[in-house]
N, C-alpha and C positions, 0 to 999 in steps of 0.2 A: 983646594979641591972643591970647597963649598962654592967659591966664586964661579968655577967652571960649571958646577951643577946648576947653579941659578941661571947662568947664561944659557945652558942647554934647555932648561925649563922655559925660559922666556922665548927662546927660539922656537920651541915646539908649540907654544901657545900662539905665537905669531903665525907660524906655518899653518896651524889648525884654522885660525881665523881667516887667512887668505884662501885656503882650500874651501872653507865654508862659503866665503863670499863668491868665489868662482862658481861653485856648485849652485848657489842660490841664483846667480845671474843666469846660468845655463837653464835652470828650471823656469825662471821668469821669461826667458827668451821663448821657451816652448809654449808657455801660457800666452805670451803675446801673439805668437803665430796662430794659436787656437782662437784667440780673440779676433784676429783678422779674418780667419776662416768663418767664424760666426757672423761677422759683419757681411761678408760676401754672400752668405746664405740667408741674410736678413733675420738671423736668430737673436733678437734683442735680449731675450731672457738669459741665454748662455753668455752673451757678450757682457751683460751686467755683472754676472758672477765672476768672469775673468777680470773685469775692471776692478772689482773690489779686492781681488788678490793682488793685482799689480799696484794699486794705490796703497795697500797695507804695507807692501815692501818698498814703497817709495821708488818704484822702478822708473828708470830714465824716460822710457817711452810710454808711460801710463797715459799721458794726455792724448796720445793717438787713439787709445781705446775709448777714452771719454768722447773724443771728437766723433768716432764711428757711432757711438751710442746716440749722440745728439742727432747725427744725420738720420739714423733709423727712426728716431722719435721726434723729428723736427717739428711736426705740426702740433704735438701735444706738449712739447717742452716750453716752459715759460720763457717769454721773450727776454726778460731781465737776466735769467740764468744764461741764455745764449750770449747776450751782450757782455756779461761779466766774464764768461769763459774766453771770449775773443780778446777782451782787454787784458786778461791774465796771461795770454800766450801770443803776444804781438809778433814774435819772431819765428813762429813755427811755420813750416811749409804748408800746412793745411789751413792756416788761419784765413787767408784770402778767399779760399773756396767756401769756407763756412760763412764768411762775411757776405759773400754773394748770395748764398742760399738764404741767409737771414734777411737780406734786403728784399729778395724775391718774396719771402713770406710776408714781410711788412707791406710790400706792394699789393699783394693779394688781399691783405686785410685792410688796405687803404689807410694804414696808420702813418700818415704823411709826416707827422711831427717826429716820430722815432726814426722813420726812414731818412729824413733830412739830417738828423743828428748822426746817423751811422754812415751816410753816403759821402764819398769823396769822388773826385773826377777819375781816380784810378780805376774805379769799378765800371766806368762808362763803356769800356770795351766789351763788356758783356751786354748783349743786345736786350735781354729781358730787363736787366737793371736799368739800362739807358731809357727804355720805354717807361718804366715806372718813375724814373727821375723826371721825365717830361711831364708825367701826370702829377707828380708832387709839385713841380713848378707851377703848373696850371691851377693847382688847388690853392695856391697862395693868393692873397688879395693884391690887386693892383699890379699884376705881372704884365710883362710885355708880350710880344708875339711869340707863337709857338712855331714859327717858320723854320727855326733852327732844327726842329725835329723831323722835318720833311725827308732828309736823307735816310732816315730809318725806314721810310716807306719805299723810296726810290732805289731799290736793289733787286738784282736778279735772284737772290737767294730766298729760300723759305724762311720767314721770320717766325719766332716762337709765338704760341698762343697768348703769352703774357702781353704781347703788343696789340692784340685785337681791340682792346678797350680804348687805347690811345688812338688807333687808326679810326675807330668809330667817331671819336671826338674830333680828330683832324678833318674828317670828311664832313662832319656836321658844321664846322666853322669855316669850311671852304678851302682849307690848306691842301687837302687831298681833293682836287676837283676832277672833273671828267677827263681832262687831258692827262692828269697825273696817273689816273687809273689805266688809260690806254698806254701810257709811256712804260709803266711797269709791266703791263701785259706783254708788250713787245720785248722788253728786256728778258723776261723769264722764258719766252718762247725761243729767243735767240740762243739760249743755253739749254734748250730742250727740256725745260722743267714744266711739263704739261700740267701736272697736278697742281702746282702752285698757280699757274696761269688760270686754271679753272676756278680757284678760290678768288682770285683777283677780279676776274671779269664779272663775277656775281655782284660786285659793288657798282657796276655801270648801269646807267639808266637804260642803256640799249640792250641789256641782257635778255636773252630768250632761252627757253627751256631746252632747246635742241643744241645749244652751244657745246655742252659737255660731250655729247655724242659725236659731234663734228670734230672736236678737238682730239678725241680718242681715236677716231677712224683715220684722221690725218696723220696722227703720230705713228700709227701702224704702217701706213702706206701713203707717204706724201706724193709719190708719182701718180697713184690712182686718183687722188684728189685733184691734181692738176689736169689729168686727162679727162675726168668726168665733169669738171667744173661744177662742183657741188654747192658752191656759194656765189652770191652775187657780188661783183666788184663795186657795186654802187654803195654798199654798206661798209662802215669802218671795220666791222668784224670780218667781213668777207675779204677785204684787202689784207688785213693783218694775218689772217689764216693762210691766204695765198702766199704772202711773203714768207711765212714760216715754212710752207711747203717748198718754196723755191730755195730757201736757205738750207733746208735739210737735203735737198737734191744736190746743192753745191758742195756739200761735204764729200760726196762721191765723185761728182763730175761737174766742174765749174762751167764748162762749155755747154753742157746739156741744160743747166740751170739758166745760163745767159740766153740761150735760144728760146727757152720757154718764156722768159721774162720779156724779151723783145716783142713777142707776139701779143702781149697784153699791156705793154708799158704805158700806153696812153691813158689807161685807167687809174694810174697812180700819180700822186702829186710829187712835188720836188723833195719833200722830206722823206717820202717813201722810196723814191729813187735813190736818195742818199743812203738810206738804211740798207737797201739791197746791195748796192755797190760796195759799201763798207764791209759787209759780211762776205761778199764774193771775193774781195781783195784779201781778206783775212785767210780764207781757206786756200786761196791760190798761193799766197805767200808761204804758208806752212807746207805746201807741196812743191815749193820752189818753182812755180810757174812764172815765166818771164812777164806775163801780162798783168801780174798782181799790181804793179805800180800804176798802170793805166787805169785799172778799176778803182783803186784807192783814190786816184785823182778825180774821179767822177762823183766822189762822196764829199759832203761838207766836212772839212777837216775838224772844225770845232765840235761837230757832232760825234766824232770818233771817240771811243773809249781808250783807256790806256793800252790795253792789249792791241787794239787796232793800230794806234799810233806807233807802237813798238814794232809791229810787223810791217808797217809801211816803211819804216826806216830799214828794217832787215831786208825787205824786198829790194830796196835801192842798193844796199850793201852787197847783196848776193850778186847783183848785176854789175857791181863796181861802178855804179853811177854816183860818183862822188858829189857832183853838184846837186843831184836829186836828194842824196842822203843829207847833205848840209841844209838844204831847204826844209826838209822834214824836221830835223833836229831843232832848227831855229824857230819853227812854228810850235813846237811842243810847249806845254806849260812849264814854267821854270822848275817846279818840283821834279818833273820827269827828266827834263833836259839836264839837270844838275846831277843825275845819277852818274856814277863813275863810268859806266859803259858808254853813255852818250857823250860825256866829256872827251873820252878817249877817241871815239869814232868821229867826233866833230873835229878834233885836232888832226886826225888822219885825213879827213876831207879837206881841211885847210891846207895841209901839206901838198895834196894832189892839185889843189887850186893855186899853188905857188904863193901861198900866204903864210910863209914860214914863221914870221914874227908873231902873228896871232896864234899860230899853233903852239909855238914854244911857250907862250904865256900860260896856256892850258896845261901843257905837258910837264913843265917845271913844278907846278903845284901838285899835279896828279902823281908825279914820280916819287913824292915823299910819302905817299900812302902805301900801307903794307897789304896789298892784295893783288890779284891777277892783273887788273888793268893798270895798277901802279907800276908793276914790274914791266908790263908791255910798254908803258909810257917811257920808262928809263931807256928802253932799247931804241926809241925814236930820237933821243937827244944825243947828238954827236959829242963825244968826249965827256959824257955825263959821269960825274963822280957821286955815287950815293952819299947822302949825309951820314956822318959817323954817328951811329946809334949809341945811346947810353946803355951800357951793359951792367947788370946787377946780379950778383950771386948772394942769396940770403945767408945770414949767419945761422949756426946751429940753434942759437937761442930763439931766433925769429921763427925758425921752422918748428921747433918744439912748442912754441907758444900757440901755434895754430891748433894743436890738439887740445888746448884748454878752452877753446871757443865752444859754447853750448851747442850751436847749430852744427858744428863740425863733429862734435861728440855724438849727436843724434844721427848724423849722416853715417858715421863710422859704425854705430850699432846697427843701423838698418842694412848697410852694405854687408856686414858680417852675417846677416841672416838671408843674404841674397835678395833683399828687397831693393833692387836697383832703382826702380822708378822713384820710390819714396826717398831713398838715400840721395839720389841726384838732386832732387828738388830741395832737400835740406841744404845740400852743399851750395847750390846756386844762390839760394837766399843768404847763406852765411857769408859768401865772398862778395856779394853785391855791395858796392860802395867802398870796397877796399882800395887803398892806394896801390900803385904799381909794385912797390916793394913788398907790400903785404900779399898781393896776388902771386908774386913769384915765390914767396915763402909757402903759400898755400899749395901752389902747383908742385913744388918740390916735396911737400908733405904727402900729396896724393901720389906722386911718382914713387916715393919710398914705400907706399902701401900697395903699389901695383894697380892703382886706379888710373890707368894711363889715359882714358878718355877725359876724366876730370882734370888731370894734369895738363893735357894739351889745351882743352877748352879754357881753363883758367889762365894759363900763360898767354893764350891768344888775345886776352882782353886788355893787356897792358898798352898804354898810350905813349909813354916817354921812356921808361926803363924796360929793357927786354932781355930775354934769354931764349934764343932760338933753338938751343939744344932741348929745351922743355917744350917749346911750341912744336918742334919736329922731332919727337922722340924716336929712338930706334931700339926698343927694348929687346928685340929678338934679332939683332943684327947678324950674329953668327949663323943662325938658322936661315935667315933670309938670304944672306950672302951665298951660302952653300947651295940653296935651292935655285937662286937666280943664276949662279955659275953653271949648274947642271943643265938648266934650260936655255942658257945663253941669252938671258934677257937683262936689261939695264936694271941694276939694283935700285937706283934712285926712283925709277918708274914703279917697280914692285912696292917700294916703301910708300910711294905716293898713292898707289891703289889702296893699300892696307890702311893708311891713315884716313882716307876718305870712307872706306867701307866700314871699319869697325873701331877706329881709334885704338887699335892694338888690343882690344878686349877679346880674347880668344873664345869666350863663351857668348858673344853677342848673338842675338836673334832678331831678325826683322819680322815685320807684320806679314810679309810675303812668304816667309819660311826659310829665307837665306840664313846660313849659320856659319859661325866660326870667324877666325881672323880675316879670311878673305871673302866672307859672306857668300858661300856657295849654295845654290839651290840644290835640293836633294837629287833631282834628276840629272842635273849637270855634273854633280859630284860623282854619282854612280857611273855615268858615261865616261868621265875623265879618269876615274880611278883605275879602270881596266887598262887604259892606254898609258897611264903614268906608272904602271907596274906595281900598284898597290895590291897585295895578295889578300884574298879572303875578305874583301871590303864589305862592311856592313854599315847601315845608315848611321848608327851611333858613333861611328869612327869620324864623322864629319867634325865633331867637336874636339878631336885630338889635335893638338897644336902641330905636330910634325906632319900628320896625314893631311890636314887642311892646307898647309903651306905647300906640300908636295903636289897635291891635286890642283890647287889654285895657280901655282906658278906654271904647271903644265898647261892649264887652260889659257893662261896669258900667252904662252908661247904659241899655242894652237891658234888663238885669235890673231896674234901678230903675224903669223904665217899667212893666214887668210887675207890679211890686209897688206900683204907684201912688205912687211916691215914698218908700216906707218903707225907710230904710237898713238897719234890722235884718233885715228879711225879704230885702232884696236881698243882704245879706252872706251870709245863710244860703243863698240861691239860688246865689250865686257859687261856694260851696263844695260844696253837695250837690245842686244842681239846682233850678230854679224851681218845679217841680211839688211837690217835697217841702216847700219853704218855705211854699207855700200850704196844703198838707195839714196842716201843724202849727198853722194858725190855729184859734182857738176859735170857738164859736158866738156869742160876745159879745166886745166889745172887751177886750183884755188888755194889761196893763202890759208894756212891752218887755222888762224884766228878767225877768219871769215867763215870757214866751214863750221867751227865750233859755235860761233855766234848765231848761226842760222839753223842750228839743230832744232826741229819743231817741238821736241819734248822738253819741258822746263827742267825736269829732274836730270835728264841726260846732259843737257847743255851745261847746267851748273856743275854736274859731276865731272865732265871732261875738263872744264876750265880749272876746277879745284885740283884735280889729280895732276894736271900738267904744272900748275903752280907749285903744288907739293913737291913734284919731281925736281923742279928748279931749285927749290930751297934745300932739299936733301942733297942735290948736287953740290951746292955751295958748302954745306956742312962737310961733305966728303972730299972737299978740296978742288972741285971743278968751278973755278971762278970765271972762266972764259965763255962758257956756253950760255947764251942769253935765252930768255924764255921764248922770244920770237923764233930763234933757231930751233928750239925744242918743238915748237908748234909746226914748223916746217911748211911744206907744200903738200896739198892733197892732190893726188893724180886724177886725171879725168876718168870718167866712166869708161 
């Protein structure tokens, strides 16, 4: 009896301590969320108090609160304290951000010794830090040329103020010369970044006080500027401003812009001619105008940027000018030509030119790669047998070990508080560098916790060992099957859409306001809900799993009907709107892969290709091993 009593006493003490620990964790979670709120409100005093409480309880995420406090007090915080904090937390998701802010602080202070100690090439992707790194290099004795820093200047984007001191120095020593100023001026105007162009032109020796006013008025009405001839074509500024007006006009009507250019073309030199026709070709290609190739051919190919070269190739592809496409791809820089899409289309061009052996050499290699173009490549090889992939299913011990990894524990704690952004970053950092088997164990761990997006993305990163049931999860298969059956749509296509839209996270929200498993916009959801038979629909119902799938699959059916059953067009319509999907049709039937490749919106083009590839892989999982991706892409009917 005494033994039983002691046992019960020990059990009560244990339960009490567990209950206390759980309650304490819950309390600290609330304090942590208050700390985050204080950070967002820039209330350093309150944040400091919350930090003390979290550190006193040795709370798992207390370093986050410390990081937030340092960020709020960055300027007054001792540099050594920041450096020590970074060194103590090398594997936290916030560390790299803090290191960048620390480097920027050192750069402003011109403390080049400490900057050089803290800097690695990993931070060079941050423009401010890259500019300070160039300054740090220049500050060292007996250094070489700063010519390597010139690309920081030659960009169409607005650069941070942190770079101004470097640019002043580069201009002083002649690396940024008069031509480099005009070159960047043209680049920024080509992207309609007028305010950036105003700042750039002030560095020119030819700058005049009326330039700003002329730039503003031309930006508002390029047609008026062309009609009134407000600038002289004898000056560099006048010609560049006129080219800008012509290019802005070409966005609306290429023929109108061409007519206006021909009236004054003798005032421009060969380089200016090339620039005009390169931009004219770009806008014509994006509108699928057949003359795009001709206009690109009037430009100096080597002066074209990557976007223009890409659309030169797409213009040839759209016309199914296989020789022209082959010539463009073969002129591309190797880094661009070696992208999967251009290897695939080069092979297709070679097939059309009866150069099958050369095409096969490309296709055989491409067919081993696990992506849209790799699967299309498989379809072009007669009798191709995909290589047998190494499959791996992690053991329970490997899966449970994932939960002991500090970064995963932090991710789990953050996700439990619905801090998805922070949790995802901790997860990504924790799995970075894992072997394939470790990645699959981590993916299964995420799957078991219903973090389907993390499971899919993690399994997607394996190189040698794979588990496609994790890459292409179907967590709501019964619900999706029922809804797809009701709307008479292909289940693999519906799964492909959801995988691309939300990675099966039913509470996903986009910046544009799309919500739920099928990422429905509120207005679309309200419109479709009535027609799908959802009674008493309210906006908050968009997050309900059943309702979202009911409305989403109805809208897929509606879009599919509008596109007369064509899934590629319906997919484009689901993303960009049905009217655009129809607008992108050609005057004659077009191969589905060509239609997808020449969609002018980057987001929609990638979306269509990924959804159709997803559908292909889901088809294989569900037993359809005969239908190829090329067959799924099908043919797009003529307008």
